[in-house]
Each structure stands twice: as C-alpha cells, then as structure tokens.
N, C-alpha and C positions, 0 to 999 in steps of 0.2 A: 597481248595487250592491245586494245584499240581505244579510239576516242569516240564518244557518243554525245551528240549535240541535240538539245531539245529544240523543236520547231513547231510552228502552227498554233502557238498560244495554248489555250486551255485544253487539258487532256488528262488522261489517267496513266500513271506510272504503275503498271502491274506486271505480271510475269509473262504475258503473251502479246500485248498490244504493241505494235511497231510503228503505228501511224506517226507518232511524234518524235521518233528517233532518226537522226541522220548521221552519216559518217563525217559530215563537215558542217561548219557554221552556215546556216541558211540553206543547206543542201536539200536534196530530195529525201522524203521519208522512206520508211520501210527498212531501215537498218535494224539489226537485232537488238533486243532488249539488253541493257548493260549487264555484264557479268562482274564478278568480284575483281577481275583484273583490268576492267575497263574504266577509263576516266570519263566522268560526265560533266558537261558544261551547260550553263544557262547564261545566255548573253543577249546582245541587242537584236539578234536574229531569231530569238526564241519565241517572239510574239508576232502578231500581225500589226504592222506599223508600230505605234508606240502605246498600244493599248495594254491595260492590265490583264493578267491571265493567272490561272490557277493550275498548279500541278498537284494532283491528288494521289497520295500513296494508297493504292487500292487493295493490295493483298501482300502477303509476305512470303519469303523475305525479299526486300529491296536491297540490292547490293551494288557496290561500285568500288573502284580504287580511289581516285581523287574525286572530290565533290567540289565544283567551283561554280559559284554564282557571281558573275562579274560583267560589267558593261551593260547592264540592263537599262533600257530606256523606257520601260513601262513597269508598273509594279507587279512583281511576281509573288504569289502566295503559295507556299508549300503547305499543303493541307492534308487532312485525313487522320485516321486513328489506327491504321494498321500497325501491328505490334513492333515492327523493327525496320530500321535503316542501318545497314552495316557498311561502314567506310573502312577500306583496307589501306588507304593512303592518307592524304591530307584533306582538310576541309576549309573552304573559304566562303563566307557569306558577304554579299555586298552591303555596304553600310546604308545605302539608300535604295529605294525601289525593290527591297526584298523583305518580305514578312514571312513569319512561320506560325501557322496555327496547328501544325502537325503535332499530335500528342503521343505518338509512339516513341519507343525507346530508340535512341541512337547509340550504336555500338561501334567503337573503334577497335579493330582487331589486327592492326599491323604487326608483323613479326620482324621488322627491321626498324632501325632508328631513323631520325631525321624528319619525322612527320610533324606538320604544324596544324594547329586548330585556330582559325582566325574568324571570329563571329562578328566582329565590328559592331557590337552592341545588339545584335539580334539574339533574342532569348530562345533557347531550346524549349519546346513545349512539353517535353517529357523527360524521363530519366535518361542519363548519359552514363555509358559504361566504357571503361578502358580495359580491354582484355585481350592482350596479344603477347604471348611469350616471346621475349626478345624485342618487342616493340618499344618505340620511344616517341613521345609527343611533347612538343613545346608550344606554349600559347603564343599566338601572334597578336592577340588582343585580349581584353577581359572576356571571361566566359560566365554565362548565367544559364542555369536550368530552371529559373524561377524558384518555385518551392519544391522542386523535385530533387531526388538524390543523385549525386555523382558518385559512381562506384568505381573503385580501382581494384581489379582482380589480378592482373599481371602486367608486366611491362613497367616503363618509367614515364612518369608525368612530371613536367617541369613548367612552372609559371613564367619562366624566362628571367634570368638574372639581370638582363638588360632592360626588360620592360616591367618586371614585377607586377604583372597584370593581376587584376582583382578577380576573385572567384565568388560567385553568388549562387547559393543552392539551398535546398531544404536541409541537406546534410551531406557529409562525406563519409562514405562507407568503404572500409577495406577490412572486412571481417572474414579472413580466409587464411590459408597456409601456403599459397603459392608465392613465388618470389615476385616482389613488386617494390617500386621506389616512388616516393612522393617528395618533390622538392618545392617548397613554398617560397623560398628566397625572401624578399621583403614585401610580399604581397599582403593585401588585406582580404580576408576570407569572411564572408557574411553568410551565416547559416540560420535560416528562419524556421526550420522544421522541428519536429519533436525529437528527432534523433540527430543531433548536431554532428557529433563525431562517433563513429562506431569502429573502433580498433579493438573490439573485445577479444578477438583472436588475432594477435599481432605477430605470430610466427612468420618469419621470412619477410617481414615488412621493414624496409629502410625508410625512415621518416626523417627528413631534414627540414626542421621548422625554420631555419635561417633566422631572420629578424621579423618574421611575419606577425600579423595580428589576426586572431580568430575571434569573431564576434558571434556569440550565440544570441540571436535576437528574438527567438521564440519565447513563449510564456513558460513552457515546461520542457526545455531541452535536456536530453540526456547526453552526457559527455563521457563516452567509454574510451578512455585514453589508452588503454592497453599497456600502461607503464612506460609510455614514450615521453620524450622531452619536447616541450612546446615553448614558444617564446611568450608573446603576450596573448592572454586569453581573457575575454570579458563576456559576462552575461549582461546584455544591454537592455533587456526588456524593463520598462518601468512599471510593469504589472506582472511580476513573476508569480508563478503558481508553485510548481514543484520540480525544479531542475535537479539533476543529480550528476555526480562525478564518480566514475568507477575506474579502477586501476590505480596503481601507485605511481602517479605521474610527477613530472618536474616541470615547473613553469619559471619564466623570468618574472613576469608580473601576472597576477590573477586578480580580477576585479569584478564587483557586482554593482550595478547601477542602482541608485536610490529609487524608491518607489514613489509613485504619484497618486496612489489610491490607498485609502485606509485598509489595512489588512496585513498579511504576513506571507512572504514567499519562503518556502522551505527548500534550502539547498542541502541535499543529503550526500554524505560521503561514505563509500564502502571500503576505502583504503586510506593509508597515510599519503600526504601530499607534501611536496617540497616547493617552496617559492623562494627563488634566489634573489628576487627583487622585493616588491611590495605587494602585500595582500591588502586589497582595499574593498571595504563595503561602504559605499557612499551614503551620505545623509539623504533621508527621504524628506518629504515636505514637512513632517513633524514626527513626534515620537511614536504615534500609532501606525506609522508607515514603516513596517519592519521587515527584516530578513532573519530567518531562523536557520542557523548553521548547525547541522546535527549529524551524528553517526546514523547510518541506515539501520543499525541494530542497537536498540536501547540497551545500555549497560556495557557496550563494547566501544572502547575509546579509539578515536581517530586522531592522529597527530599531524599538525601543520607545522612544519619547520620553516620559519619565515625570517628573512633578513630584516624586514620592516613591516609594520602594519598601519592601517588607517581605518578605524572602525567606528561606525556610528549606527545607532538604532538597530543593534544586532543582538539576537538571542543565541545562546550556545547550549548544546547538550552533548555530553560525552566527547568534548573536544579538548585536546591538549595543544597549546601553542608553545613550540620549542624554538631553539635557535636564538639569534641575536635579538629578536623582537620580544623575547620572553623576559619578564612577565609583561604581557600585552595589556594595554588599557585603551579606553575609548570613551565615547559619549553615549550614555543611556544604554548600557549593555545589560542584557537580562541573563540571569544564571538559572538554567533549567537542569542543573545537577550533572554530576559526572565530569566536571571540567577541571583543568589545571593549567597553570601558566597564564592565567587571565586574571586581572584585577577588576572586580566588579564594584559598582557603586554600593554603598551601604544600604541595607534594607530600610525602606521608609514606610510610613503610614500615610495614606492619602484618603481624602473624603469626597464623596459625591456632593457636588455643590451647585447643581442645577435644579431649578424649582419644578420642572416638568419632565415629560418623557424625553428620552434621548437615546443615543447609542454609546456603547462602552468606549469607542475610540474617538468620540467627540471631545471638545474642550469643556469637560464637565468635572474635572478633578482639581482639588485644592490641597494645599499642604496643611490646612487647619479646617476644622469644622466650620462651615459658613464662610470660609476665606475666599480669596480671589482665584478664579479659575485660570489654570495655566496648563497648556499642552505638555509642558515639560514635567508635569506631575502625573502623567499617564502611568498607571501602575505596572511595574515590571514583574518578572516571575518571582523575584525575591521579596516583593512588597506586600503590604496588607491594604486592601481596599475596603473602606468602611462606608456603610450607608447610615447616616445619622437618623435620628428619630424624626417623625412627622414632617418637618419642613422639606427635607431633601431625600427623595423627590416628594412632590406633593401627593395628596390622596389620589389613588387610582392611577398613578403614572406607571409607565412601562419603560424599563431600561433593557435595551437589546444588545446582547453580545453579538456583533455583526460579523465577526471573523474568527478564525481558529487561533485566537490569541493564547499566549502562555501567561497564566494568571497565578498569582501567589495565593494569599488567603482572601476569601470573600467573607466579610463579617456583616451580616444583616440583623444581628441580634437585637439592635436598638429599635428595629422596625417592628412594632408590636400592634399597630392599629391603623396604618394608613393604606392598607390594601395595595401595596406596590406589587408589580409583576416583574420578575427577572426572566427574560426570554432569551433563549439561545437559538431558536429556529432550527435550521439544519446544520449550523456550524458545530465544530467539534473541538472546543477549547480544552486545553490541558491544564490541570490544577496541580500546583506544587506546594500549596499550604493547606490550611483547613477550610472547610466549607461549613458556615454557620448560618442557618436560616433564622429569621425572626418569625414570631407567631402571626405577624400581620402580612406576610408576603405570600405570593403565589409563584410557582415555577411553571414555565412552558417551554416546549422545544422538543425536537425529535432527534437531533444530532447527539452523538456519544460524548459524555463527559469522561475524560481520562484522568485518573488520579495517578500522578507520576513523580511524587515528591522525594522519594528515596529516604525520607526520614519517617517520623511518626506523625502521620496525618490523621485528622479527625473529621468525621461527618456528623453534624448536629442537624437533624431534620426538623425538629420542633413540630412534629406531626404534619409536616407538609409533604405532599407527594411529589417525587421526582418523575416527570414525564419522559425524561431522557434515559436512554441506555447508559449504564455505568461500566467502565472498564478500570480494573486495578492493574497498572503497569508500572510498578515501582520496585525495580531490582534492589534487594536487600532492605527495602523499606516496608512500612505497614500502614494500613488504613483501618482505623478503629471506629466502630459505631459508638456514638454517645447516647443514642436513644433508638427506638424502633424506626426502621427505614422501609418505606414503601416506594417502589418504582414501577411505573406502568410502561417503561421503555421496553423494547423488544427483548433485549438480552442484558444480563449482568455477566461480565466476562472477567475471569481471573487469569491474568497473563504472567505477571511477575510480582513478587513480594507477597506479603501476608494480608489477608482480609480477616480481621479480628471482629467477630460478632459481639464480643464483650458482654455476653449474657443478654443481648438484645435480639429482637426478631427482625430479620431481613426478608421482606416479601418481594420477589422479583416479578418481572413482567412475564413474557412468554417462556423464558428459559434462563437457567444458570449454566454457563459453559466455561471451559478452560481453553487456553491457547498456549502456544509454544513459549516456554519460559520456566523459571523455577518459581513455584507458587505454593502457597500454603493457606488452607482454610482452618482458622482457629475458632473454636466454639466458646470456650469459657462459659458454658451453660446456655449459650444462645441457640436460636432456631433459624434455620434457612427454610423458608416456605416457597415451594414451587407450585403455584395454584392453577396453572394453565394446562389444558389437555393437549398434548402434542407428542410427537415421537422423540423429542429431545427435551423434555421438561427439565431434567437434570442431565447435562451432557459433558462428561469428562472427556471431551473430544481429543485432548492431548494429554494423556496420563503421564507421560515422561516428565519428571520434575514436579509432579503433584503430590503433596502430602496433606494430611489433616492432623490437627492437634486438639485433644480434648480440653486441655486446660482445667480450670476449676468448674465443677458442676457437670451435668450431663447435656451434651450437645445433641441436636436433632436436625435431621433433614426430613421435612414433612411434605409428602406428595399429596396435595389436597384436592386435585381436580375430581369432579364428579363423573367424568368419563375417562376413556383410556388415556394413559400417559406412560412414558418410558423413562426409566432411570438408566442412563448409559454410564456404567461404572468404570469402564476401561481397565478393569483388573486391578484396581487400587485398593488400598486399605483405608477404611473410613472409621476413624475413632469417634464414632457417634452412633446414635440410634437412627435407623431408617424407618420412618413411620408411613404406613399406608393410611393417609388421612382423608382420603376421599373414596366415594363409592365406586368410581371407575376402576377398571382393571389396571394394576400396576405391573408393567413388564420390566424385569431387571436383566440387563445384558452384561456380559463379562464375568470373569471369575474373581469376585471381589471378597473382601473381608470386612465384616461389620462388628461393632460392639454389641449391637442388638437390632432386632427387627420387631416392630409393634404395629398395631392398628388401632384407630380410634373410631372407625365406623364398621358396620357389618350389615348386610352381606357385602363382601368385596372379594376381589381376586388378586393373588400375588403369583405372577408367572415368571419362572426362571428360564434362562436360555438352556436348551438341551446341550448335553456334553460339556457343561461347565460345572465348576465346584464353587459354591458360595460358603464361606467360612464365617462362623459366628462365635462370639464369646457368650452371648445370651440369645435365646430365641423365644419370643413371647407373642406369637400370633394366636389369637383366640376369637371365636365368634360367640354367638348366643343361640339359644334354641330357635330354630326356624330361620336363622340368619347366619349361614355358614360362611367361613372364610375358605376360599378355594386356594389350595396350594398345588401348583402344577407346572408343566412346561409349556413353552410357547407352541411347540410342535409335539407330535406324538412320539417323543423319544425322551429318555430320562435325563434329569439333571441330578446333581449331587449336592446334599447339604451336609456340612461338616461342623462338629463341635468337639473339642478335645476331651472334655470330661463332664461329669455331672449328669443330670437328668433333664431332658426336655419333656415337658408335659403340656400338650395342647388340648384345647376343648373346642368342640363344634367346628371342626375343620374337615373339609373334603379334600383328600390328598390323592394325587395320581402322578405317575411317571416321576417318582421321587425316590432317590437312593440316600438313606440317612447313614452317615459314617462318622468316623473321627474319634471314637472312644467313648463318647457320651451314650447314654441310654435315651432312645427316642420313643416316647410313649404317645400314642394317639388312640387311647382306649375308646372302643365303641360305647362303653358305658358312660363316657364323658361327651357323648353326642358326636363323635368323629365318624367319618365315612371313609372306608377304603375304596378309592376309585379305581384301583388296579394298577398293575405295572410298578409296584413299589418294592423296596427292599430296605431292611434295617429298621423299619417302623414296627412298633408293637401295637397291634390293634385290639388284641384280646389278652386278658390276664391269664397266665399259665395256671392250670389247676394245682392246688397244694398237694404234696405227697400224702398218701393214706393207704391203709391195708386194702381198701376196696378198689384201688385202681391198679393192682398188680405189683405194688411195691412190697418188699419184704423187710421185716425188722429182724435183725440178727443180734443174738445175745451171746456173750462170751463169759 
C-alpha cells in the first residue's frame, strides 16, 4: 500500500501517465499510477498556486484504496466519462472547491468493514455501486447520485444511525441473491427515477427500514418491494402517470400526493399490501384530479389491510380494504368494479351544463339539467352523465374527454339535432355503464374505448360511427349491441366477458382480435363483419378461454375484403357460419370447427393451412359457371376437411390438396361444374356407373 498525491494541476488520470502523481504532497512527479491498494489525495498542492484545475478520468479501470479530496485552495473538477472508478476503501469529497462532472460508474468494493463515504453535498455524476463481499460502508454525509441508480450487490450499507443522512438517487436497486444489508435508520430517501425500488429478487437481502421515509418523486415510479417491510413510503409527484407496487410488502404509512393537473394517475398493485398505520390518498385540486388504485390484473383482487385510511378523489378496481379501516370511506370515491370493504357514494345523474365547447374534466357538470355548474358533480365511474337537448352544449360544440377517466354511463340520446362532437383524441377512457349516442352527435378520437363494467352493458350507436378502437374487458360481464355498430378504429378486441351481437351487425375496422382472458362471442343471429384486407382480419390471437355461442338465429362471421385476408382461428370452435364475403382469397389458419362455411361472391378462393383439420357441421361453398370457388391449401401440401355425417355436395368448385373425411359423403361431381385440381382424397368427382350385365356383373338366380 502506498500514497499517491496529485500535482501540477490539470491532467489525465489514466492507466499509464505518471506526470501528475507524486509520492508526497507537492513532491516530484513520476510516481506510479495508483493501484487498488493505494490511497489517492487531492489537496492544496495539487494545483499550481490557487488556480482551478481538472482531473480527467481518461480510460478504465481507475482504481484506488481511499479517495480523499481535502484542503483544496482552487476549484478541482473531476471530469470524464470513462466507465469506472473503483474505490476499495473510503471516499471523501471536499465541500468547497470540488466539483464532479464525471459521469462514469463509481464502485465501492471493500471486503472489510469500517469504510466511510462522505460527499459533503457533491453529487455523483453517474451510477454508484456497492459490491464487496464482507465490505461495510457508513455515510459521513448525505449522498446523491442525481437521477442515477444506487445499486447494492453485496456488503453492508448504513446511512448512519447518528447522522441519519439523506439519500437522493434515481432509484435503489438490490435485485440479486448475494448476501447484502441495507440500513436506512431514520434517513429520508428521495428517488426520482422510473425504478424507485427494485428488490424484485430479495433473496439474502436484509433490509432494515428503521423509521425512514422513502419518497418516490418520479411521475411513474415502480416500487418492487420484494415482500420487505418499509416504514413510511410516499409517492410525491403531483402529476402521477403510472406508478406500480409489486411484492407483498408491509408499510407503516403509505401515501399518494394529490394531483395538480386534470387527469388520472394509475397506481397498480400486483400483490396484497399491509399498512400498519394510515393509507392516504390526498385531495387533488378538484374532483377531476384523480388517483386510480387498481389490481394489475383485471378480475384479480388485491387486498390492502389498513389500520386507517384517508381517501379523496380515488377510483378503485379489484381492491379489497381489510383490517381496522374496513369498511373504508372517503370523498368522491369511484367504483370501477371488483371492490369490497369500501363504501362508495351512491350513483348520481349529472348533466352537462356549459353552453359551448369544453373538456370533460372542466367545471361543466350540474346536478340538474340547466343547473349550477359544480366541480363536485364531476361524473364518477358509477354515475350517469347526460347531455341535454339542444342548449347544452350549443350547436356545433365539441366536448373533449381529455384524460383516461373512468366513466359510468354516457347518455347523449336527447341530442338529436345540434351536431355536437364527443372527442376522445388519443385518450383511453374506461366505460363502466352504457354508451348511448344521439342521432345528432359525431364521435372522434383514436384512443381505445374499454368497456369494463362487469354487469350488462349496452352500446347504442344510433347509426353513428365509432372512430375509436373498442375493447371488451369485462370479467363475468357482457356488452350487448342495441343496434348495428360500425367502428373504423384499428381493432375491436375481446379480452374478458361476453360480446353479444344481439342479432345486430358489428363492422370492425382493420381487425377483430382476442386477448388474454375468459371471453365469449355470442351471436343471437348477429353478424361480425371484417371488411379489411390484412393478415389478421379475424385474429383469435389468444384462443385459450375463447368460446362462441350461437344463441337464437344463425350467427355469421363475414370476411368481406375484396383482396387477400386471413382468418386466424386458433383452433377454436365457432358456433356460427364463416362467410367468404369478398372476392379476395380467404386464408384460414388453425384446426377449427365451424357450424357452416359459405360464400356470397364468386370467383373467390378459400385456402386452408396444410396439415390441419377443419371440422364442419355443414359445408356450403359453391360458385357459378365460369366463376369457380377455389378450395385449396396455402402451400403445396394437403389439408383435411371433416364432417361427421350426411352428404356434402358442392358446385363449380376447383379443389386441390384436400382430404375429405369424417364419415360424410363429399361430392364434387364434375357434372356440377367442379374441377379436380389434383392431390385430393375422399372427394367424389365422378358418379360411379350403375350395375348392369354389360359391365361384367352377373345376375344369379336360385
């Protein structure tokens, strides 16, 4: 072990240059570059006279034992961006005359205890890592890495029980399995990054929260607590976006600061939480300044066991409040379904009461039609928002839903003539009641409308086109069409619950698709029209949990694009007719089961995936003379068509690479205009000759 002193002012700390290193303070240069066992010093003799100087970290690794900057009489800047400075001992920054623009990682790797880190208000310009098996570090002052992460990999870190020094960082990360200890004592920890706490893998982590306070000040911090016990934790941003808590954690107090902008911050929970003190959601500026507390998985309950609560302007979904605070109540609480242990305000009906254009979250709602506008009448998830006739809003006005609000019923049925526009822009509001258009309204927007009411919801389009994509995400609930519905939004997605066409026609935009969940498509004589040409016009992307119900009447999925389109069946059973309704080739993927298959135009092609079996109750594809229906495989290999019994008789079909099985008789007689394109089996293309004496058959008499 040796001591190395910086001399001669500005210079480069690299792996070879010895000009600026001396064996004594102010001594001659030429001493060796510091090794991991050498102590480095920056002092009053490190510069020329009292001038400012810069030490540039030029290449890696830069190593030392103790790092001490003390007694400086001119401003020293530690600069550069080389990837690492590794300190095997203690570190001290001088409170004055020392700045750091260095952006590389600083690693502390001591393997013995008793090390100190004293920055005296100087901010690390990059990530800080504590990683030394058997090492121990105690703060001698507050520590800050700016908005960079402080990582604890091994060893013991202590904020000092005597100093309770503050920690400021982008986040604290200890996501590993090696033995490590973090002692926060009574310190305040401020974390401004997107990953505030990452203890996702908490094996061998000893975390002593003491009486500390952890403030997540970022707009969307994740708090992966790893099931540890914390003291006071607060999400302090006044403009929250989408913070989350993972792990079944325990808190003394847990709080969320009220919002100062109109909108909704979504705090999602992936596990149950215990709050031994008070769970607080502070009041925003007014009712439209909201917090949405929700399970990360719709339909899966998360329980908050609370000793006490203080709740204002909060929406809840799939949340149970248990413990001494149950049943919990508060001010302007929104019920987004799946909740228990919470007392919500009774559902109310409010009325738009502004004469012109405005936004949903503005002071535009009144308790009576034409009444006094009051922000406290902002419609909650259990409420009904009514747009009165003609006067409110005035002719040609636009009402904009400016945030991802949770909305109950929207009733515009009285609006029949004043050309009002309801605009959603790119926002993605969730609807928990009915949607009722008026004949005088126009819809605009590109963000998804999610129907999530878990009861029987209804959509009345009044012949108005939805420009928004629509998602049905209503576990154990249903959404029923009251009339024909046309959406030009990119996708209509069925995730959870039942979409009941109710004998009506639903025409989707680019595609109809399924997502993870338990979902059902009920026809009741209705028709799903997929009019666009693309590779996923109908996309049963997540067939697990997907069912169809015929109900009353004959249901139909009609693929009407005039050019190529694909039906991605996912191997499901479709209790409906699949209709090739457009001239473009229809490709069917997956081993699916259908009630029937038909076509309404010809010529056209129906192509199956090779090596799959498609099963039918009925099979009714037919062309006309000169306009054949092509039945084939996507590639030059056979597919299988199966029908259990009866006779299939097609006309004017060109068939190839098709194996017909299942017990039924499959007739494609050439006398009915059919063409044997080759590589077929099971199809009958010519009528067998009748038995007669002339063909070698014998009649026997007894």
